[in-house]
C-alpha positions, -999 to +999 in steps of 0.1 A: +324+191+647+326+228+646+356+249+655+355+276+680+388+294+690+405+261+682+440+263+699+455+249+667+443+282+649+471+306+655+472+342+648+480+357+614+513+375+616+514+411+602+543+402+579+521+376+563+504+405+545+522+429+521+499+457+534+486+457+568+449+450+568+450+434+535+417+415+533+430+391+507+459+380+531+435+377+559+411+356+538+439+334+526+451+328+560+415+321+574+410+293+549+444+279+554+441+277+592+405+263+593+388+233+579+370+254+554+369+241+520+393+256+495+376+245+462+352+275+459+351+311+461+358+333+492+331+359+499+337+389+524+313+405+544+322+436+564+295+443+591+317+465+615+296+495+607+261+479+612+241+482+643+224+452+657+206+432+645+218+439+609+252+421+611+233+388+623+206+392+595+231+401+566+254+371+576+224+347+578+211+360+544+245+358+528+254+322+539+221+309+524+237+319+489+268+300+494+279+271+473+292+237+486+328+248+484+323+285+492+335+302+523+322+335+539+346+356+557+328+379+581+346+410+596+328+423+627+337+447+655+332+419+680+328+382+682+295+373+670+283+350+697+247+352+689+254+341+653+272+308+660+241+287+673+221+300+646+246+291+619+249+255+636+210+252+634+213+259+597+238+235+591+269+258+587+303+253+602+323+282+616+359+291+628+370+324+645+405+334+638+423+359+657+446+382+635+469+411+638+464+420+602+431+436+609+412+453+637+382+431+631+370+399+646+372+375+616+349+345+613+351+319+584+316+303+577+309+274+553+284+247+546+289+218+569+289+192+542+269+166+558+285+170+594+258+164+619+244+197+634+230+207+665+196+209+651+200+174+636+210+160+669+179+175+684+159+161+656+172+126+662+166+126+698+128+137+692+125+109+665+138+083+688+113+092+715+084+093+690+094+058+674+095+044+709+059+057+716+044+042+684+062+010+687+044+002+719 
């Protein structure tokens, strides 16, 4: 459903970038090594210098503006653990990619495109119970 530290996602080697820390090389590698769509634009968001809860808020605001094929690449100073469940509840997929090309924690985020989200699963469970109660 959602990729988190997928063992199939490898590190981006520094020699993949013409300049160490080259954001374009990191973003290319992120989209190539994840299930993220490739037909839209890639938007980067650097939240490394923001104090909590600004990185979470900025990211949630920005993902709401993504098109169906767009990918947001977030650069953070740490893995955004509190962000992941909120993305899933809002219908976004995400994948974290370790890289030597930057000192940031890099996360790709994109619309889940019809994948069942955690909130959809919870809603389905609640609906089933409500239907059973009304049928009797």
